[in-house]
C-alpha positions as CSV (number, residue, x, y, z in Angstrom):
1,M,106.9,85.6,52.7
2,M,104.5,83.0,53.9
3,I,100.5,84.1,53.9
4,A,97.4,82.9,54.6
5,T,94.5,83.9,53.0
6,Q,90.6,82.7,52.6
7,V,90.0,84.2,49.2
8,S,90.1,82.8,46.0
9,A,89.0,84.6,42.3
10,Q,85.6,84.3,43.3
11,E,83.1,86.7,44.8
12,I,82.6,85.4,49.0
13,A,81.2,87.3,51.8
14,Q,81.9,85.6,55.1
15,W,82.4,85.6,58.8
16,R,84.5,88.5,60.5
17,G,85.7,90.2,56.3
18,K,87.2,88.4,53.7
19,N,90.2,87.0,55.5
20,R,87.8,85.9,58.5
21,D,90.1,88.5,60.8
22,G,88.2,91.2,61.3
23,I,89.8,93.9,59.6
24,Y,87.7,95.6,57.1
25,P,88.8,97.3,53.8
26,G,88.0,100.5,52.6
27,T,88.8,104.3,53.6
28,G,86.6,107.6,54.2
29,L,85.2,106.9,57.3
30,L,83.7,108.9,59.9
31,K,87.0,109.6,62.2
32,I,84.3,110.8,64.9
33,W,80.2,109.9,65.0
34,P,77.3,112.9,66.3
35,E,76.8,112.8,69.6
36,K,73.9,110.3,69.2
37,G,75.8,107.9,66.9
38,P,76.0,107.7,63.1
39,V,73.0,107.9,60.9
40,L,70.4,105.1,60.8
41,V,69.8,104.5,57.1
42,W,67.4,102.2,57.6
43,H,66.2,98.9,59.7
44,Y,64.4,95.5,60.1
45,D,63.2,94.6,63.2
46,G,61.4,90.7,62.2
47,L,64.2,89.0,62.0
48,G,63.5,86.7,64.6
49,D,65.9,85.3,67.5
50,G,69.5,84.9,66.5
51,H,72.9,85.6,66.9
52,T,74.4,85.7,63.4
53,S,76.0,88.9,61.4
54,A,74.9,89.8,58.1
55,S,76.7,88.8,54.6
56,I,76.7,91.1,52.1
57,S,77.5,90.8,48.3
58,G,77.4,93.4,45.4
59,D,73.7,94.5,45.7
60,R,72.4,91.9,48.2
61,I,72.4,91.5,52.4
62,F,71.8,87.9,53.9
63,I,71.5,86.9,57.2
64,T,69.5,84.3,59.0
65,G,67.0,84.4,62.1
66,M,64.6,82.0,64.0
67,V,60.7,82.4,64.2
68,K,59.0,80.0,66.2
69,G,61.3,77.7,66.1
70,T,61.9,77.3,62.1
71,G,65.1,79.1,61.0
72,Y,65.1,81.5,57.9
73,V,67.1,82.9,55.3
74,Y,66.6,86.6,54.3
75,S,67.9,88.4,51.2
76,F,67.4,92.1,51.2
77,S,68.8,95.1,48.9
78,L,71.1,97.8,50.3
79,D,68.2,99.8,50.7
80,G,66.1,97.7,52.9
81,K,63.7,96.0,50.9
82,L,63.0,92.4,51.7
83,H,63.5,90.1,48.7
84,W,62.8,86.9,49.8
85,K,62.7,84.7,53.2
86,V,63.0,81.0,53.2
87,P,62.9,78.8,56.0
88,Y,65.6,75.9,56.1
89,G,64.5,74.2,59.2
90,E,64.6,73.6,62.9
91,E,66.7,76.4,65.2
92,W,67.5,75.8,68.9
93,T,65.0,77.5,71.3
94,E,66.4,75.8,74.2
95,S,69.2,78.0,76.3
96,W,70.3,81.1,74.4
97,P,68.1,80.5,71.6
98,G,68.6,81.6,68.2
99,V,70.6,81.2,64.9
100,R,74.3,80.7,65.3
101,S,75.7,80.2,62.1
102,T,76.1,83.8,59.5
103,P,75.5,82.7,55.8
104,L,78.7,82.3,53.8
105,F,78.1,83.7,50.2
106,Y,80.2,82.7,47.5
107,D,79.7,82.8,43.8
108,G,76.4,82.8,43.3
109,K,75.5,80.6,46.6
110,L,75.0,80.6,49.9
111,Y,76.1,78.0,52.7
112,L,74.9,77.4,56.3
113,L,74.8,75.2,59.3
114,S,72.2,75.2,61.1
115,S,72.3,74.6,65.2
116,F,71.2,70.9,64.5
117,G,74.0,69.9,62.3
118,K,71.8,70.4,58.9
119,L,74.1,71.6,56.1
120,I,72.8,73.6,53.4
121,C,73.4,75.2,50.2
122,L,71.0,77.5,48.5
123,N,70.7,79.3,45.0
124,A,71.3,83.2,46.4
125,A,69.2,84.6,43.8
126,N,65.9,82.9,45.0
127,G,66.6,80.9,48.2
128,A,65.9,77.3,46.4
129,V,67.9,74.6,48.0
130,I,70.7,73.1,45.7
131,W,72.0,70.4,48.0
132,S,71.5,69.8,52.1
133,I,73.1,67.6,54.4
134,D,72.0,65.9,57.7
135,L,75.4,65.9,59.7
136,I,74.4,64.3,62.7
137,K,72.1,61.3,60.8
138,E,74.3,61.5,57.3
139,L,77.8,61.3,59.3
140,Q,77.1,60.7,62.6
141,G,78.2,63.5,63.9
142,Q,77.9,64.9,67.8
143,N,76.2,67.8,68.6
144,I,77.7,69.7,71.3
145,Q,75.6,71.7,74.4
146,W,74.5,74.7,73.0
147,G,74.2,73.5,69.1
148,Y,76.5,73.8,66.3
149,T,78.2,77.3,65.8
150,E,80.4,77.0,63.0
151,N,80.7,79.6,60.5
152,L,82.0,77.9,57.4
153,L,84.7,77.8,55.2
154,I,85.5,77.4,51.1
155,D,88.3,77.3,49.4
156,G,88.7,76.4,45.9
157,N,85.8,73.5,45.4
158,M,86.3,72.3,48.8
159,L,84.3,73.2,51.6
160,F,84.9,72.6,55.2
161,C,82.8,71.8,58.6
162,A,83.6,70.1,61.8
163,P,80.6,67.0,62.3
164,G,82.8,66.1,65.5
165,G,81.7,62.4,65.4
166,K,84.0,59.6,66.0
167,I,84.7,58.8,62.4
168,N,83.8,61.9,60.2
169,N,85.5,64.7,62.9
170,I,86.3,67.0,60.4
171,V,85.0,66.9,56.6
172,A,85.4,68.5,53.4
173,F,82.6,68.6,50.6
174,N,82.4,69.5,47.4
175,K,81.1,73.0,47.3
176,D,79.1,72.2,44.4
177,S,77.5,69.3,44.8
178,G,78.0,68.2,48.5
179,K,79.7,65.3,47.6
180,L,82.3,64.2,50.6
181,I,86.0,64.7,49.2
182,W,87.6,63.5,52.7
183,T,87.2,63.0,55.9
184,S,89.4,62.8,59.1
185,K,88.8,61.5,62.7
186,G,91.0,64.5,63.8
187,K,91.8,64.1,67.2
188,V,88.4,62.2,68.1
189,E,86.8,65.0,69.9
190,K,83.8,66.9,69.8
191,S,83.6,70.0,67.5
192,A,84.0,73.6,69.9
193,Y,81.8,76.1,68.3
194,C,85.0,77.0,66.6
195,S,85.0,78.5,62.8
196,P,88.1,77.3,61.2
197,T,91.0,79.5,59.0
198,L,93.1,78.3,56.2
199,I,96.7,78.9,56.2
200,N,98.3,79.0,52.5
201,L,102.0,78.0,52.4
202,P,104.2,77.2,49.7
203,A,104.3,73.2,50.8
204,R,100.6,73.1,51.4
205,K,97.3,74.5,52.9
206,V,96.6,73.8,56.4
207,L,93.2,73.8,57.8
208,V,93.1,75.1,61.2
209,T,90.5,74.7,63.9
210,Q,89.6,74.0,67.7
211,T,88.2,71.1,69.0
212,E,87.0,70.3,72.4
213,S,90.2,70.3,74.1
214,S,93.3,70.7,71.0
215,I,93.8,73.0,68.5
216,I,94.5,70.6,65.2
217,G,96.1,71.4,62.1
218,L,94.9,69.2,59.0
219,D,96.3,69.0,55.3
220,A,93.4,70.8,53.8
221,N,94.1,68.9,50.7
222,T,93.4,65.7,52.3
223,G,92.5,65.5,55.9
224,K,95.2,64.2,57.0
225,L,96.0,65.4,60.7
226,L,99.4,67.2,60.8
227,W,99.4,68.2,64.2
228,S,97.6,69.1,67.7
229,H,98.5,71.2,70.6
230,D,96.5,71.0,74.2
231,Q,94.6,73.9,74.5
232,P,91.1,72.7,76.9
233,N,89.1,74.9,79.0
234,R,86.1,74.6,81.6
235,W,83.2,74.5,79.2
236,S,85.0,73.1,76.3
237,V,84.0,76.2,74.0
238,H,86.6,77.6,71.6
239,A,84.6,80.1,69.3
240,N,87.4,82.6,68.1
241,T,88.6,82.1,64.4
242,P,92.2,81.2,64.8
243,L,94.9,83.8,63.3
244,Y,98.0,83.1,61.0
245,H,100.5,86.0,60.3
246,E,103.8,85.4,59.0
247,G,104.6,81.9,60.5
248,M,102.8,82.8,63.9
249,L,99.4,81.1,64.9
250,F,97.3,82.8,67.5
251,C,94.1,81.1,69.1
252,M,92.1,82.4,71.9
253,S,89.6,80.4,74.3
254,G,87.7,81.7,77.2
255,Y,86.6,81.3,80.6
256,G,90.3,82.2,81.6
257,K,92.3,80.1,79.3
258,G,93.1,82.5,77.3
259,G,95.4,83.2,74.2
260,V,98.3,80.7,72.9
261,M,100.9,81.4,70.1
262,L,102.5,78.6,68.1
263,K,104.9,78.8,65.5
264,V,104.3,77.0,62.8
265,S,106.8,75.2,60.5
266,P,107.6,76.4,57.2
267,D,105.9,73.1,55.3
268,G,103.4,73.5,57.7
269,N,104.7,69.8,59.2
270,S,104.7,70.6,63.1
271,I,104.0,73.8,65.4
272,E,105.6,75.0,69.1
273,E,104.4,77.1,71.2
274,V,106.0,80.4,71.7
275,W,104.0,82.2,74.7
276,R,100.7,81.8,76.7
277,N,98.7,84.8,77.7
278,A,95.4,84.4,79.8
279,S,94.5,88.1,80.5
280,M,92.6,88.2,77.1
281,D,90.7,85.2,77.0
282,Y,86.7,86.2,75.7
283,K,84.9,83.1,75.0
284,M,83.2,84.2,71.4
285,G,84.3,87.7,70.9
286,G,87.1,87.4,68.3
287,F,90.2,89.5,68.0
288,V,91.8,91.9,65.6
289,L,95.5,92.3,64.7
290,I,96.8,95.8,64.4
291,E,100.5,96.8,63.6
292,G,101.9,94.0,65.7
293,K,99.2,94.1,68.3
294,L,96.5,92.2,69.6
295,Y,93.3,93.7,70.6
296,G,90.4,91.9,72.2
297,A,88.4,91.8,75.7
298,D,88.4,89.5,78.4
299,D,85.7,87.4,79.2
300,S,84.9,88.8,83.3
301,G,84.5,91.9,81.2
302,K,86.9,93.9,83.4
303,A,88.7,95.0,80.9
304,W,89.4,95.4,76.9
305,Y,93.5,94.4,76.5
306,C,96.4,95.2,73.7
307,L,99.1,92.8,73.2
308,D,102.4,92.4,72.0
309,W,102.2,90.0,68.9
310,K,105.7,88.9,69.3
311,T,106.0,87.9,73.1
312,G,102.3,88.4,74.2
313,K,103.2,91.0,76.8
314,E,100.3,92.9,77.8
315,I,101.2,96.6,76.6
316,F,97.8,98.2,78.3
317,S,94.6,97.4,79.7
318,E,91.4,99.4,80.6
319,K,87.5,99.2,80.9
320,L,86.5,100.6,77.2
321,T,82.7,99.2,77.3
322,G,81.0,95.9,78.4
323,K,82.9,92.8,76.6
324,G,82.0,92.0,73.4
325,N,83.3,91.6,70.0
326,I,85.9,93.7,68.1
327,I,86.7,94.6,64.1
328,A,88.7,97.5,62.7
329,A,88.6,99.5,59.6
330,D,90.6,102.5,58.8
331,G,92.8,102.6,61.4
332,L,90.5,102.6,63.8
333,L,88.4,100.0,66.4
334,Y,85.2,99.3,66.7
335,C,83.7,98.0,69.8
336,Y,80.4,96.4,70.4
337,G,79.6,95.4,73.9
338,D,77.2,93.5,75.8
339,N,75.9,96.2,77.5
340,G,74.5,97.4,73.8
341,E,77.1,100.1,73.5
342,I,78.9,100.4,70.1
343,V,82.5,102.2,70.9
344,L,84.3,103.7,67.5
345,A,88.2,103.9,69.4
346,R,91.6,104.8,68.2
347,P,94.4,102.2,69.4
348,L,97.4,104.6,71.1
349,P,100.7,103.1,72.5
350,T,99.5,103.8,75.8
351,G,95.6,103.2,76.0
352,F,92.4,103.2,73.9
353,K,91.3,106.7,72.8
354,K,87.3,106.6,73.2
355,I,86.6,108.9,70.5
356,S,82.3,108.4,69.9
357,S,80.2,105.5,71.0
358,F,76.2,104.9,70.9
359,K,73.5,102.5,72.4
360,V,71.7,100.2,69.9
361,P,68.7,101.2,70.0
362,Y,66.3,98.1,68.2
363,G,66.2,94.5,68.9
364,D,66.0,92.2,72.0
365,N,68.3,89.9,74.2
366,Q,72.0,89.5,74.1
367,H,74.4,91.6,71.9
368,W,76.3,89.2,70.8
369,A,76.2,89.3,66.6
370,H,79.7,90.5,65.3
371,L,79.6,94.1,63.4
372,V,80.1,94.0,59.7
373,I,81.3,97.1,57.6
374,H,80.9,97.1,53.5
375,D,81.1,99.9,51.4
376,G,80.8,103.0,54.3
377,R,77.7,101.5,56.2
378,L,78.2,99.7,59.6
379,Y,75.8,96.5,59.8
380,V,74.3,96.1,63.7
381,R,72.4,92.7,64.6
382,H,70.1,92.7,68.0
383,G,68.1,89.7,68.2
384,S,65.3,90.2,65.8
385,S,66.6,93.6,64.1
386,L,69.2,94.8,61.9
387,M,70.5,98.1,62.2
388,V,72.5,99.9,59.3
389,Y,74.4,103.0,59.5
390,D,76.1,105.4,57.6
391,I,79.4,105.9,58.5
392,K,81.0,107.5,55.7
393,I,82.7,110.8,55.0
394,K,80.4,113.4,52.9
């Protein structure tokens, strides 16, 4: 059986969990919350502007924020003590101000990409810069309307990202030195806010991402373009990470485009479209796959959906909360609406069972940061605030 993985023997903490699919490990989590929500263990209210999530590894929490136009990386202990705070450069102050790229922790180092294309590798112990590259100045990358928003991906010794330039469109760096390993022209399209995934096949590894109007697959070892599939939408925003499962690849775009299922050949050389469904189409909230069913929100905020993985058929839809991001753990869904409500729900054959909910008490601006679960705790970022909740059964 073909499997997809982004995990190596090295310790990793990254965007939407170890497999970038929004499914978090662990059992023994609360099946119902107190009326006012789970216990708030601690909160920190000085992060500055941003929409990034936390990355947790061992006894350290890493997260970014913007203060007066400068991006910072923060390192906290699990009890909320600030160990260090390090500036890394200019960040986005225009429409939707704040940081965008969740720190990637891998084997003692942190990697992140600023909204202006500065790619940085830091020592996770103290925040010291190990190497940095300006994707625009050094690789002729092209920034996009709302800034680079890619959450980086590592496999083995390679770090992948999408400068979006006409020559250096998709690239792979040596994660330790920052040296360029390969570069690809891709489809010669701008990047599209997408955080890539990796398909691990017997014949090869395939790097999958979305650019301006296309879903593309490249040989992860060489950068060779293997295939592409048209997926344009109104604003060229494709911020959801593709998901591969048992020979099938699902990609979801916003603004009415919705999702498309592609069948990937066993050797990774080709794809074919299996189905489309435009209903579930939230542009940046992600989705989760549980027992053959896809769950996520729509872009209009009217409903949350359950789709059949194999056929794309809508199984049910209902108003669960405001449109938002979704993760899952221990058989339950965690939905964070853009109205500031966090919902604990159980997926049933005919609908969502809304078990518990609470309103996020701290922070400011948009509720866009994706939720994170680690070792029995729920990490919620709202603008300048990071809140940590105990969701473990005692």
